[in-house]
N, C-alpha and C positions, 0 to 999 in steps of 0.2 A: 800535588794533585794524587800521588802514589799514596800518601796519609788519607784521603777522601776514600780513592776505591779501598782501601782497608778497612774503613768504616764501615762503607756500605756493605762490601762482601760479610764482615762480621756479622751486622744487621740479619742480613738476608740469612745465614748461618742460625742468627737466633730464633727466628721467622718457622724456617725450615724444622728443625728439630726439636720446635714444639716448648722454648724455653721461655719463660716468663722474666725472672728477675733479669736486671742488668749486670752484664759481665764485661771487661775489659777485652779489647782484640786479643791481648796474646794469654788469656787463660784457654783451656782445651780439655777434652773432658779425659784426658788422658794424665792429667797432673794428679790425680792421687794413685795412678795403679804403682804398684809395688816397684822397686829398681830391679827386683830378680824376675818379673814380669815383662822389663820393656822390650828384650828380645824376640818378644811374641806379637808385640803391637808394629801392624802396619802402619805404612806414613800418610795413608788414606783418613784415617781416625783425628791426625794432629791439625788437622781445618776444621774442627767441630766444636763448640765452647761446652761448658759444662752442660749439663742438663738441670732444669730446674729442681730441686730436692723433690718437689710435690710428684715428680714424676716416680722416685724412686719408693716413694711412700704408697703411691699407689699401684706400683709393681708388686712390693712384698704384699702388700694387703689383698692384691688378686691372687697370687701364688697361694697365698696361707688360704683361703676358702676356698680355690679349686684342689688345694694338697688336702684338707678336712672332708670333703665330698669324694672326691676320689678312691683314698684310704678307707673311709667307713663302708661306699659303696662296693667296691672289688672285693675287700675282706668279705661282706656278708654273701656276694657270689662265689667267691672261694668256700667259704662256709657251707652254703646251703648246697651247690653241687656236691660237695666231699661228703655231706652226713647225710642226704637225704637217699634212702636204697634204690629208689627209682630214679635217681637221676644219674646213678653210677654207671653211665654206659659210654662205650669207646668212642663215641661221636661229643661226649659232652666233657670227655677228656681234654679235648681242644679247646675247649670254651673256658673250661680251669687254667689253660696254660693262658689263654689272651686277659682273663681275670689275673693272672700271678705278672704277667709283663705289665700291665696297665698299674697295677697297686705297685710294683718297683720303682716306674717310671716316677712318681708322684711322689711315693717314700724317700726316696734316693735323691731324686733330683729339685725338687721344694725347698726343704730346710735350708741345704749351703745356697740359695737363690734369695731367700728371705736373709738370711745374715749379709751376705754380700750387698742386697738392696739397702740396708742398714747403715752399712760402712759407703755405701755409695763407690765400689770397686770391688775386684776382687781379690780377698783377703790369703786364699788358702795355699798359693803359689802353683809353680810351673806343673806339677808331677798331679796333683787333685785336679787339677786344671784338663789335663789330658785323662786323668782316670773319669772325671765327669762328663766330659762331652763324651767319652768313648759309654759309657754305660745311658748315658739319652739315646745316641744313636742306636745301640743296641738295644734297650727294649722297645724302642720304633720299631725296626725292622723286624724283631721279633714279631710286634703286632702284626704288621700286615702278611707277612709269612704263615702267619698260623690263622688269619684270615682267610688267605688262600686255599689254605686245608681243608676249612670249615669249608669254601663255597666246591671244591673237589669233594668233599662227604656228600652234600644236598644234592650235587649232581649225580653223585654215583646213585644215591639214595631214589631221588626224583626223577631222573632221566632212565636208567637202566632197570629201575625196580625190582622186580622179582628177578629179574635176570644178572644182578650186580654181585658182587662177591662182598660180604659183607665185614664190616672193618673189625681186625679184634683190639681187645686192649693191647696185645705187643705192637700189633699196626700202628694202633694210634701214638703210644710211646717213643715208637722208633721213626715217625713224622716229626712229633716234639724234638727229638734230639737231633734231627737234621735239621729242624729250623732254627735251632740255637748254636749249633755247629758251625754251622752255616754265617749266618748274624754274626757271629762273633769274629770269624776271617775277617768278614769286611770291615768292622767297628775296630779292631786291633791294628790295622792296616795303616792308619796315620801314625800312631804311635811306634811303628816299625819303620817309618821313612817316607810311605807314598802317602802322601800331602801331610798335614799336620793340624792338630787340633790348639786353637788361639782363644783368647777372650773377643767375647762378642763386641758389638759395636760401643755400645755404654758400661763397660767392662764389670757387670755382675754374673756373667752366664761364659760358657767355652762352646765351642762347635769348631766344625772343620774349616778351615783356611779356604776361603774362597775369593780373596782378593789378590793372592800371588798369581803372576801371572807366566809361572814357568810350565813347560809342558805335563810333568809330572805331578804337580797340584792341578792342574786342569782337568786331566784323565782320571784321576779319581773322583773328583767330582762329577762328569759324566758317567763313568762305569758306573759309581755309585747310586746314581740317579736312575740307569738303566736296569740295573737288578734290583732295586728294593723301591722301584717308584712304577716304572714305566712295565718292568716282566709283570709284576704282582696285579697289575691294573690290567693287563690284555688277557692273563689268566683267569682273573675271574669276570672280565667282561666276557670271554669267551663260554665259560662255565653258567651264569646267569642267562645266556642268550638261551642257549639250549633246555635252560628250568624252566625258565617262562614260556618255550614254543612248547615244551611237554605238559605243563600247568594248563595253557588254553586246549588243547590238542584234547585233555583227559575231563575237564568243564563241557566241552564240546560235546565229546562222544556221551558225555552224561546226560546232559539235555536232549539228546537223540533218540537214546534210550527210555527214557522218561517221555516223550512223547509219544514212541512207539507205544508203550504199556501203558498207556493212560492215566500217568502216576502224575503227581507232584511234584516229586523226591526219589532218587534211588540213593538215598542217605544210607548207607548200614555202617558195620564196624569198618570194613576194608576203607570205604571212602572216607568216613573218618580218619584212618589212620594217614590217608594220603592229603587230606585237610589240615591234620597236624605238623606234616612232612612242609607243607608248603607256607603256614605261619613260620615255620623257624627258619626255612628260608627267607622270607621276607625281613623277620629280626634277623638273621645275616647280612641282609644286603645293606639292611640300614645301618648297620654297625661298619660296615665297610665305605658307604656313603661318606658317613663320618669324617673316616679316618682320612682318606683323600682330600677333604673339604679342609680338615685342621693341618694336613701337611702339606697342602698345594702352595700357600701362601712363601713359606721356607725353602721350597724349593725354588720357587720363584728369586727369590732372596739370591740364593747361590747362584744362580743361573746369571741373574742380574750382575754379579762378582766377577765370574771368569770372564764372563761375554762384555763385560760395559753398556750394558742395554741401557739402564738407568740408573739413575742416584742414589744411593746408599745412605742413609741415615742413623744413627745411634739409635734414635725411637722405633725406626721400622724395624730394625732388627731384633731388639729385643723384645716387640711384641709379636713379633712374626714366630720367633721362638717360644714364647710363651703360650701363643694360638695352637701350636704344634703340641706342647707338651697337655693342654688342655683335653684334648682329645683320649687321656684315661680319666676322663668323668663321665662322658656320653655314655659308655657300653654298659656299666650298670645301671642306669638310666633307663637305656633302650630296653635291657631285658626286664627290667622293672615293670615297664608300660608293655610291652609287647609281647613275652615269653610266657603261653598260657602256666605250664608245670611247676617255671619257676617263680610266678606268683602266689599260684595255690602254696606250693612249700614255704616260699615267705611268708602268706597271711598266716601260715600254718604255725611258725615258728615267733613271728615278730607278728603278732595281729593288730598292737596298737599304729602299724605303719597304713594299716587301711589298704591294701592291696589285695582285696578279697578279687577272686577271679569273676567274671558273668558267667551267666547261667549256662550262655552257648559255649565260653571256654570250658567248665566244669564239664559238659557234655562229652566235649572233643577228647577233653582228657580222659575222661572214665571210658569212653568208646576204644581209644585208642592205646591203651595201657598195656594189651598184649604184645603190640606190633612194633610201639616207641618206646612207651615207658618201662616197662617189664624188661626189655631188652636185656637179655643175659650177659656178662660181659663175657667174651670168650678169651682164652690161654694164648 
């Protein structure tokens, strides 16, 4: 009877974890782990049979494609924004910082993951496991807090209008420094003993330990989620709530004034400037939405681990991690599609990409040059 239960349990685990090839009941996903890594492996993973090699091949190919797109796309964003004169503004320093964090995310995270997928386990030892996980956490945290800074910049420009104090180059650099410093503090904490970094479920990547049930480990996951997920989300919602209100009020006032003057439109240089700012706000809102869509599954996995609310399988954890890293791919695509001034500069530098902005966008960019594109970097 005991043997039958073991066989049924093993068959269930194989189906649960997406395995295809038959395995004996005494094999586990931990079998290939290096001896020096075993002290980091939670007992939870010993119940799972090895994953089918096909999953490792698929994982390696997926991360390779995402890496190519992300590194190329974000490198182009950095290049365009740092070499195009009318894009060298304090606000766009935040955009460059976002592209840098996304570039580093894939440039540093993808190659080890590809190598480990080939070997079907983590091959770089405990120290690099901690460094790898710390880097991934750092770049993700820098991204969301940079997006929060971008949202507040849009709030300052659109909601406060001419009463707003313009952001200076020094002000932008100070914000970027604060983002990196605070993010580093949170992501180094597990290395210093508040929680720890351990291999993920299929042993090819490393992340936070969300399976330990001690108070110290659980408190870090909760505190990290509050500071690096829920708090920036709340601040961004606050910013865009008032941005949407301001845009709606502005458009309503424009329509009413046009009716009084018996004209079809009051579009002028000033209103074109406002329109351009609104387009930039839409771009920022889209990138922020994609960030939260990408990282929410990984947050759910972490919370399911510490609160034991749902079963966690090796296959589920690694694809949650890959989905989070894939956020680094979205932003350059969003800018290529939606940012009129970036599209114009991109087409000028790389006409083969056929990213020519529409006639309407060209008009908006031309009429907004003084207030937006030709913004003088303040010292």
